[in-house]
Structure formats: C-alpha cells, structure tokens
N, C-alpha and C positions, 0 to 999 in steps of 0.2 A: 795529385796524391792518390792515384789508383792502387799503387803498390802497398801503400798504409792502409788503404781501405780493405783491401784483400787480405792483408795480414790480420788486421782486427778483426775481420769476418771470421777466418779461420780461427783464430784465438778464441773468440766466444764460442765456436762450435767446439772446439777442444774442450773447453771447460765444461760445456753441456754434456759431452759425451763421457767425461770423467764421473759426472754425477749420476747418469742413468743411461747407460749405452743402449739400453733395450728399451727407451721409453715407449710405454702403449699409448700415450697421447697423441702420437703422430700416426695420423690414418695414411693410408696408401696415397691419397691425392696430394697431401700436404708434402709427403715424402718425395713424391716425384717433382713437385715444384721446387722444393729446396735443394734438390740434388742437381735441378737444371740451372737453377739460378748460381749456385755456389761451386758445383762440382764435388759437393761434399754430402756424404750420407750420415745423418744423425745416429744411426744405428750401428755404425762401425767407428770405433776408436782408434786412434793413432795413425792417420792417413797422411799422405804426402801433402804438404801446403799447395793448395791450387795456385796456378800462376795466371797471370792476367797478360796484356799485349804488351807489358813492359812498364816497369816501376819508373816513376819520376824520381825526384830527388830523395835520397835518404834523410830521414829527419831524426831528432831525439827520439820521438814517439817509436819510430820503426826499430831503431837500435834497442830500445828497452824492451819491446815486444820480442824481438829475435833472441835477445839475451834470456829472456824469460822461459822461451821455447827450447833453448838450448840445453844440453845436459848440466852445464854449470849453473843455470838458473833454475834448477828443480825447487830449491827451498823457496826462491821468490815466487814461482809458478804456484806451489802450494799455498803460498800466502794470499795470493789473488785468488785462488780457488776457494779457499776457506771463508773468504769474506764476500764473495759474489753470489747472486742468486743461482739456484740449481736448476730452475726450470721457469717455464713462463711465468711472467707476472709475479716472480719472486723477486724482492729488492734486496736481498742478502743483508750483511751486517754494516749497515751504512755508517753508523756512528763510528765503529771502530776502523773503517777504511779511511773516514774522514780525518782521524786522529794521527794516523801513521805518516810520516814525512815523505815515504817514498811512494806513496799510492795516491791516487784520485778517484772520487766516486763519480760514476756517470750513469745516468739512465738512457738505456736506448729503447726508442718505442718504434716498432715497426707494424704499420698497419697493413695487414692481408685481410681485406674486408671488414675486419674488426681489430681494434688495437691490441697489440700484445707487446709487453714490455719486459725488461730485465734490468735489475740493478747489478752493475758490474763494478768491481774493483780493478783499476787500470793503473800502469806505471803513471807517476806524477807528471810525467813529460806530456802525456796524452791528456792535455787539459783545454783543448780547443775544439769546437766543432769542425773547423777545418781538417783536423786529423782524421775525422770521419767521413769526409765528404766523397771519398772514394767510394765508400759503400753505395750511397744513392745512385752515383754513376754507374756502378757496375750493375747494379740492380735494374736500372733504366734499360741498360744495352740488353739486358736478357729477358724482360718481361713481355716482350713483343715476339717471343719465340712461338712457333706454330703449336708445340704441344704444352703450353702453358694455358691452362683454361681462362677464358675470356672473363669470368665473374672474379678473377684474382687482380686485384691492383694493390700495388705496395707503395708505402710511404715512410721514409726514415726520419723520424725526430731525435735529436740528441740534446740532452740537458744536463747541466751541472748544477744541481740544486744548492749545493754548499758554497758555489760562487756567486750566489745571488744574495745581495745584502739583506740581513735580516729587518724585520719590521722595526721601524724607528718612529717616535713620537713625533710627527710633522705638524704641520699648522692645522689640519683637520682634526688630527687626534686631539690637540690641545683645546681647540675650540668646542668640540664634543664633550671632553672633560670638564670644561668651564661650565658649559650649559648644565650638565648634570649636577655639578656642584651647586649652582645657583637654584635649580629646582629642589635639590635637597634642602638647601637653607630655608627656601620659601614653604617648603613642606612641614619643616620642624616648627617655623615661626607660625605658620598657619593654624598649627594644632592647638596653639595657646592664644591666639589672637583675641578670643572673646574674653579673656581674663585680663587683658591689657587695656587700661582706661584710654590710652592714646589711639587705640584703633576702634573704639566705641563712640557711638553717637551720645550726646550729652543725655544724661537722666535715663540711660538704657539699662536694662537688667541683663547683667552678665551671665545669668542662668537661662535667660530666654533664648528665642531662636536667634542664632548669630547672623543669619541672612537679614533679619530685621533690625538687629542692635549694632551691627558693625557699620562704620561709615566706609567710603569707596576704597581707600587704602586697606582698611582691615578685610574688605571682601576680595581683593586682589590676593593677599596672602591665604585667606581662607579656602579660596579656590584650590589652593595646592595642599591643603591639609592631609596629611597622610592618615590621621585617626578618621577623619569624616569620610575621606573617599573609600578606605577599606571598609569602613562599616556600611557605606552604600552598597559595594560590591557584595558582601556576605549578607546583607539585610534581606529578609523574606517578606517585608512590608508590602512590596510592590512586586507582585509576580506576573502582572499582565492578565489577559482575559483568560478564564479557565479553559475555555475551548482550544485557544491557541498555544497553551503552555506546551503542548507536544512539540512545538517546533524547537524548543530548546534541546530536547533530546535528539532530534534530527540533525540540528546545528553540531552537536558534539560527536556523533558518530560520522557525520559527514566530514568535518576536520580531521578525525582520527584516520578516515579512508585516504584523504588527500595526503596525510603523512606517509601512510603506506605506499601509495604510489611514488611519491617522489623518493622516497628511501630506497625502493627497490630500483628505481631509475638510476639513482647515483651508484648503488651496489653493483648494477649490470654493467656500468661503465668504468667501474673501479679496478684496481689491480687485483683480480681474482686468479690464484694459481688453479683453481679448477674451473676456468673458463669454458672448457668443453664438455665437462660433466654438469656444469651448471645448466647446460642447455636441457638435460633430462628434467630438471625441475619445472621447466616452462612447459614441458609436454604432459605433466599433470593436470587433471581436470580443475583442481582447486586453485591452480595458479591464475585462472581467470579473475580471481578476486583482486589480484594486484593491479592490471590494467583497467579493471572495473572502478579502480578509485578515480579515475579521470571522469567519471559519470558524477562523483560527488559534487564537483564544481557545478555542475549542471542543476544540482539540488539546491544549492546557494543561490543560483540565478532563480529558480523557481519560487523560492521562500521570498526573496526580495521583490519578485513581480506580484506575488500575491499581497504581501504586507503594503507595499507602496501603493497598489490600486485599491486595496480596501480602505486603508486608513487616509489616503490623499482624496478618494472619493467621499468619504464621510465628511471631511473637512470642507471640501469645495462645494458639496450639494446645498448646503444652506445659503451660500453666496451665489448660486446660480452659476457655478462653474468659475468664478473668479477667484484669483489668488495672487498675492504678490510673488510672482514668478522670479524676479532677481534675488529676493531676499530667500526664497526657498532654495534656489540653486546655489547661492553662497554659503548657506548653512550646511547643505550636503558636502560641498567642496571643502569648506573649513573642517568639518567633522573628519574627513578622509584625509586631508593633506599634512595635519599635525602629525599623527602617528605615522603616516607614510614616510614623510621627511625625516623624522627623528629616528627611524629604522634605517634609511638610507645613511645617515650619520654612524650609526652603531655598526651597520654591516660593514661599511667601508674603512672605518678608522678604529674601532674597537674590537670586534669580533676576530680580526686577523691575528691578534695577539693571544687568542685562545688556543692556537695550533702551531705546532713547530715540526711538523713532517717535511719529507722531501718534496711533496707536491703543494706545500702551502701557498707559494706563490700563484700556482697555476689555479687552484680553486678558488682563491680570493680575488680573480679577476672579474668583478662584478658589472663591469662595462659602465661605470657611472660618471667617468670623467668628462666624456662629451655628452651624453644624453640624460644627465640628472634630471633637467628641467622638465623633459616630456614626461617623466614619471610622476612629477607633483602637478603637473597640469592634465595629467591623466589623458594623453594622447599618444602614449608609448606604443600602443598597438599600431599606430600608423608612423609615427617618427621615433625610431628608425623603422623602415619597412622590414629589414632582415631581422629576425628573432635574436640572431646571435649577438647583435649589438646592442640589446635592450638593456638598459639599466634595471637591475633587480627584475630578473625575468618574470618571477611569479608575480609581479605588479600587473600583468596584463589583465587579470580578473578585475582589478580596481578600476582600471581605464573603461573596460566594458560595463560594468556596473554603473559607473557614473554617466556614461553617455546613454544608457537605457534610461536612466532617471531624467535625463534632459527632456527626452520626448514624452514622457510619461504624463505630465500636466496636459499636454495638448489632446493625446488620446481620451483623457478623463473628461477633458472639456467637451469633446465630440460625444461622448457617452451620455453626459449629462443633458445635452441638447437632444440627442436620439440615441436611445439605447440600441437600436438595430444598427445605427452606423457605427457605434463605438465598438460593438463586437465584430462588425464586419472588417473595420480597419485593424483591430488586433488579430483577428483570423487572418487577414490577407498577408500581414507582416509575418506571422508564424509560417504560412504556406511559402511565402517568398524566401525565407530563410531555408527551407527544406529543398526547394528547387535550386536555389543558389549552390547549397552544398553539393547536390547531385551534378550539376553541371560542371563545377569545378573539378570535382572527382573524376568525371569522364574526361574532361578537356586534358588534364594533367596526369591521368591515369594512376590515381593515387590509390593507396591502400586504406586500411581503416584505423591504422595506428602508426606508431613511431617506427615500426620495424619495416623500412622501406629503403629503396636504393638511397634516397636523399632525404633523411627525416626532417631537414629544415623546411622542404616545401609544404610538409604537412602542417607544420606550425605556421608559417609564413602565410599559406593560401586559405587554411581552413580553421586552425585551432585559435588563432589570437584575434580575428577579425570579427567586429560586431555583427556584420550582415550574415555571418555564419552561426552566431550564438544567441541571436534574440529569440529563436524559437522556444527554448525553455523559459525565458523571463516572460515571454508572451503566453505560455500555458498558465504560468502563476497568476498572470494578470487576469486571464479569462475566469480561472477560479476566484480571484479577488472581487471581480464584478459581481460574481454568483453569491458570494458570501455577504456582500454588501446588502444585495437585494434580500437575502433571507434575514439579515438583522433589521433591515428597514420593514419589512412585512411583518416580522414579528413585534416590532414596536407598534405598528399600526393596529395590529389585531388587538394588543393590550390596551391601547389608548382608546379605540373605539368600542371595545367590550362586546365585539360581535363575533360569534364563534366562528363563522365561514367568510374568509376573504378569498379574492382570486389571486393566489400567489403567482408570482413570476416563473418563468422556467428555471431561472438560477435558484430561487428557493426550492422548487420541487426537486433539483438535483441534489441540493445540499441536505434537505430534510428527508429524502427518500428512505434512509435507513432507520429512521426513527421508529417506525411502527411494522418494520419487515426484517425479520432475521434472514430471509432469502437475499434481500438487496444488500443487507450489511455484508454478508459473506460473498456475495457476487462482486461487491467493490473490492473487498480486501483480496480476494483469490485472483481477481483479474489484474489488480496492481501488483501482486506477488508474482504473477506469471510474467508480466511485462518486465519486472526487474530481474529476475533470474535469468529470462530468456536472453535479454541483451547483454548481461554480463558473461553467462557461460559460453555463448554461441562463440565468443572470441577464442575459445580453447583450439578450435580448428585451425585458427590463423597461427597460433604460436606453436603448432606441432609441425609447422613447416619450416624451411630454411628462412633465416632473418632478411636476406637480400633478395627474396622472390615473393611474388604475389600469389598466394595459394587460393584466392577466391577470384571469381569472375568479376568483370568490370561491372556488370549491372548488380551483383552481390555487394559490392563496395559502395557502389552509388545509393542503394536503399539503406544500406547500414548507416553510413555517414549522413544521409538525409533525414532518417526517421528515427534512429536510435536515442538520441538525446531528447526531443520532445516526449516521445512515448515512455521513456524511462522515467522522466520528470513527473508525467502524469500518472505513471504507476505508483511511484512515491506517495503522490497527494491521494490517490484511491485508498492506499493502505491505512491512512490516518483519517480520511474524511468521515468515516463512521464515528470516530471518537467525538465528533463535534455534537452528537446527538446522544452522548453518554453509551454509545455501544463499544465493545471491545474495550472494557475498563482496564484489563491487563495491560493494553499498549498506552493508554492514557495515563495511567498511575506510574508506569516506569519512565516513559517519555517526558512526562510532565512533573516529575517529581522535584522536590526542593533540591536536590543534589544536581539534577540535571540544569535547574534553573540557574543556580550559581555558576556551574561550568559554562552554560551558555552564554553568559556575559563575557566570558574570556575569549570566545572563539575568534573575534576579529583579531585581537592581540596574538593569538596562537598562529593564525595564518600568516601574520607579518614576520613573526620570528622563527618560525619552525624550520625554514629553509636553511637559515644561517647556521642553525644548530647541526642540521644534516651535513652541511659544507664542513663545519668545524670537526664532526666525528671522522669524516674520511680524510680531511687534510691533516689531520695529527697522527695518521696511521703511518707506522714505520714499516709494516708489512701488509702484504694483501689479505683480504678476508676470504677463507675458504668457506664459500658459500653453501650452506645447507638450509633446509627448510627451518630447523632449530635456530641456527645462527642469525638467520635473516629475521625471523619474528623477535628473537631476543633483543636484536638492534633496534627494531621498531618500538618495542616495549620499553626500552630505555629512552628513546627520543621523545616519545609521546609525553610522559610525566614531566621531563625537562621543560618541554615546550609549553605546557600548561602551567607549570610554576613560574617560569620566567615571564609569562604574559601578565602576571599579576604585578610585579613591579614596574613592567613596561607601561602598562595601563596607568599605573599611579605617576607616571613621569611623562608620558608622552601623549595620553589621550584625555583622561578625565579631568584633570585641571583646566585644560584649554577648552574643553566643553562647558565647565562651571563659568569661566570667564566669558565666554560667549552668552550664557544665559543671564548673567549679571549686568552685561554692559553692551550687547549688541542686540538682544533680543527685546522688541518693544514691551514695556511693561502694560499689563491690562488695565482698563479703565477702572475708576474707584468702585463702579458696579459690579464688575467682575471680581475685584478684590473683597469687595464686601461678600459676595457670594462664597469665595473661597474660604474667608474667615468663618463664615456661618457653617460651612461644611466640614470645617477641619481638614481640607485636602491639602496635602503636601505638594509643593510645586514639583518635587521629584517624581511624583507619580504622572506627570504629564508627559505624553510621547514626545522624545527628542526630536524625531524627524521632521515633525509637521507644527511646531510650535512658533515658526519664525515668519509666519506670512502677514502678521498685523497685529494690532492691538488686542484681538480677541484670542483667547487661549481655548484649546480643545480640552475640556475637562474629562474626556473619556466616558461621557454619559450625559443625559439630559440635565438641563438646569433646572433643577427643582425648586418651586416656590410654593409656599402654603399661606392659605389665607385663614388657617383654624387659629382662633385666638389661643394663646398660650402655649404654642408649639413652634419649635423651630428645628431645622435640619442639623444634626449634629455629627454625623458620621456616615460614610459610604461603605457599605459592606458587600460581600459577594453573597448572592443567592442563587435560586435554581435556574434552570433553562428558560424560564418565562421571564427573565430579567429584561432590562431596558436595552437599548440600541448598543451600548458597550458594555454589556454583561454586569453593570453596577446599579444598584439602587441605593436609596437612603431610606433610614429608619426614623421614625420621629419619637422623641422623647418629650415628657411632660416638663415644661420649666416654668419659673415665674417670670412674668412679664416685667420688664423694667420700666 
C-alpha cells in the first residue's frame, strides 16, 4: 500500500500548507529532513504529488483521496480541511468529523525524537491502519539517507479513537460500585448505632463512649461511621508533639510539589501545539522548580525514616530491643494495602468514566491487568522490572517505604545494643546507596533526570529501586536516633533533678540552637543553601537539548549520588531550630492547626492525585497551549480537587479499616493499663497508630504517672513547656475526694 501511504502523506502536507504556508515553527533542520523524506517542502503550497517506486493496488481510500484532491472534490477537500488540525499537536474538530457520514477521524502520531501528532478528518473509507502502512515503509526507506541527522528517528502511530468502544460497566466496575454502596450503608448505619439498642451492650449508656457501650457488631458498623470519622479528621484534640507539628506543613507542601512535578510531566508529553516554544519555558531559571518536585518524594522518605526510628526506638527501648515483629509488619502492610487496593479499583474501573476525550483509552491504561498483585504486596518496584509495565506507576513509593520499614526494627535493635554500631550500620547503608547511584550512573552513562535518550533506563535503574533510594530514609533515621537521645536525656535530667548531665552527641546536635542564635541561623542557612542549590543547578541541564547529556559523566555521578540525601538533610536543618522554640515564624506556620488538618489527608492525596491528572488530560478535546500562566492555573485546579477528594477517599478506603484493626486485631491492654487510661482520661485515638500493635502494652505517648499523694489522682494530660517528659506530655494533679 505504498501508493496509498504516499498519497495520504501528500494529502496531510497539503492541508498543512493551506493552513500556514510560511510556518515559522519549522526550523531549517526539520525542513531539510521533511523534504528529504517526502520530497515535499511545507513552505510551498500546491506542489506535484511525490511519486514512489510504484503503487500497489488501488483501494477505496486512494480513490476517495484522489477525488478530494481533484478539482471536482474542492468542496469535500475544504470540508476535510476545516475539520482537521492545522498544525502540530492540533486535534481539529473531532466531534463534528465523527458525526459526518462521509468522514473518519484519525490521529496520526509521528515521533521525531519527540512525539508530534495531528488530528485529521479523512474520507470514511480510510478507516484502517493498513491504509496508512505505506507511510512507515516509505519513511523507513528514507531515514537512513546520508544527509538525515543521526539523532532523528521516526515512528508512525495511527489511531482511530472513535472506533474504540466506550467504557462500559464491566465486572470490575460493578464490584467497585457494590463495595462503595456497602461502605456507604455501613457509614450511615454506623453514625446511629449508639442509639439503637440492638447494637449496644446490656445496660450501657447510649450517651456514653460508643467504643465501650457497643457490642462487637455495633463496633463493626461504628468503625465506618461518617460522623465519627469526619470528626476525627477535623478534630484538633490530638495534634501530636508540639516540636514535631512542623512536619504537617512539610507534608502539605511536599505533596503539592509532587503534584506540580507530575502535572508538568504529563503536560510536556501531552498534545501541545506550542511544543517548540514550550522549550523556551524550560530555559527559564525558575523552571527548575518543576523537576525539583521530584525531591519532594525524598522529603517524605526522610520524614518516614525520622518518625519510624524515633517512635519505634522509644517503644523498643523499655523492652531491650524486643518487639512483636510479625504484628508490627502486618499492621504496616494492612494500613497501606486497603487504601492502595481501593484506589486500584477506582483508578481502573471508576475514573475512566470521568473522561471522554480522544485519548481516553490511551491514558487509562494503568497496566493493572497483569501485575495488580505486585502493587498490593509492595514488590512492584521489582515485579515487573520494567517501569512501563508497573500497575499504578506512582505506587513505587509505597513499595520502597514498606521495604525500608521491614529492615528498620533490625537496625533499631542493633542501635539499642550498641549505639555506635547502630549509627555505623545506618551510615553504611546511606553511603552504600550513594556509591550504588554513582556506579550505575557511570556504567549506563545516565543523566540526572528524565530528559535522556531512554528515560525508562533512569526509572528502571535508579529512580524506583530501593538500593538507590534508601539514602534519604537513612538520613531521617540518623536524625531520629539523635532526637530520641535528646528526649531521653531531657527526661533523665528532669527525673534526676541534676543540673548537669553528660548529653550524647545526638542531644548536642539537636539542642545546639537553643542558646545560640549563630548556630540557629547556621543550621537554617546551611539547609536553605543545600535545598536551593540542588533545585536550581538543574537549570543548566534543561537549557540543553532534551536528547543530549549537557553535563559531564562525573557531574551526573555526583549529582545522582549526593543530591537526594543532602537535599533531605537540608530540609531537616531548616526546621531543626524549631525544636528548641527558635524561628517561631516557621513553626507557627508549618505547625498551624490548618496544616495539621491538611497533613492528615496527604496520604490520600498522594494516592488519588495522579488519577485526577490523567482525567484532566484524557478529557481534553484540544491540546493545551502551554505558558507559565496556563500551566500553573492547571496545577492550582488539580491541587484543591485532590485534597477535597482525599477526604471521602479516606472515609471509604482508609479510616474505617484502621478502626476495625484497632477494635479486633490489636491486642487489648491489660487491666492495669486500662485502669491507668481511665484515670488519665486519655482517649485511645491519641495513641500513635504505627506502633500500637506489637503486644498487650500500649504506648501512651509519655511516662505512666502514678501518685502516692493521698487525695490526688491523675485526671488529664496537657501540653506544657520544653521541659516536659519524654513524649512532651505531662499530667496535672487536681484535688479530689477519696472514694
């Protein structure tokens, strides 16, 4: 079908010349390539049809095209022209073309080092990819010509979007909708269970604590209660340790930065009519903020390492490093797998109905038919090995986070037996990650980012693998050990009532800003310098061609090895002085009540945001003319939608199952602990979720106070100053009557 292919090729260029015979987008190099490949100059209209080596059989498509190009087909040609795209990455009037009986809408995508596509309205008889097969054959015969630059490689893709069946409610959709319906019913019933005698224990108070007055069946429904779970989400009763509230703001800004990076990543690969001028945006210094968003994932790793090692060390130390390891790991897996699995169902069976653009079927190929199981076992960064086949590609973070958590108790056990050994093992793992990144970068001649000859190599070899990402988690772990020592030394000092104790090195590092403005600003400015340096140094990369490596190999090795751990350390140094009530303008903003509430939704935002980005672009009927304003307005639209959707997502796919685990899977504390909890009026919801599953003893986020003073009892835990107990909580005593 070479003759048909050549005729279609000329037909497309003819329509292009009618639109803009003097198109300025074509630089001399591309003009040269196009003319060599086709014998056609896009800047000159009405040229003779280039001929090939001989046409094969005449088809209905050929006849229709010849008729359109003949004087008799003038009206038909103008109809095709008015409904087709007029330039690169323009889709034309696709819906009108689809509705006409004599036309067929087709998208031709030609990859010339970067994908370029055009929506074309052609005769209805040109309705098969075989009608366009001659294009690729002809291009293949010309691409190896001596005067075609080596960096140019071409591939033709033909798609008929309206021949693809629309989304229909299959088995997966029905199962997902039934599951949503069941959870909705449970949520409504759970909101009123405490007032229904059938769900209450005998002689229980309907106005009392539902968790104590309800029977087991009532607790099942109450776990799904919309009113109770929403109240917990927006409650400010439990805001965590005062020093650590700044992490809420860091979470919020980090997840927004993730959305920025992912949105621009999709926008750059979408149908941009100004794909050539879009490159000018990448040359601006402030564009480095976009790829800098990929550092935000490392900030999450750093925070996970810090909180895991601090809290788990606090819990394991009284037990001499022992812990119910299987139960802790199960709790961690259970907490991740339910929302992750729920999002797999929504992303594959519900969200595709939100979009109806010509690229809908292309965008919603989330690769979950074959490897869905690896994404809920959190081994999807290994199986499949190729990132292009990964189910829900952004789940790679969950896999790494879970795998890092698996080895954390062992490292903490070593630390509790020997501090130096614990620091050494953690430091060795961080150093090993740095060296591994440098070795892989050197061996495969990788760049620093996605803009390399084969972006998949960067993902498969560096970006998704745990041995290349542990460094930031390890940096957080080291700071977690230091913070644990600081809290322990502070408690020892209060308990012994001795003015001077010999603090550990970790305590000295954490407490250093307390009495020194110089050290405060040294920490802050050093962290700020690290963060800004590694973000904006990338500007020099993006000012070069996308398919070349502008940096030397040693520069790429150093960047890939050191940028992530040093960036994460920089973020921690910025907020570290706030632990000592320094830089209050940072702590008051990042630790504000508003940030506390938003911070609770960030896990849900991470799971759902990517599908909203896909829906945005999958529903587009035209390509977006990318400018700074349109790009940021798109992002500002996706961010609030992701946060708002994360609330019902948490109500349906996360919080209810955490409640079920707490009520039925976590061992209940012994009576002694229950009595203490009753005396201290501590709500179980204030317990830290991550580490309350390793046995019958609960971590009450502070020392277990007892008093021998007659006539006094502990009634409430309140926040006090920096000289508080180990977990920044204390109890106040009130006079009562002895019973």
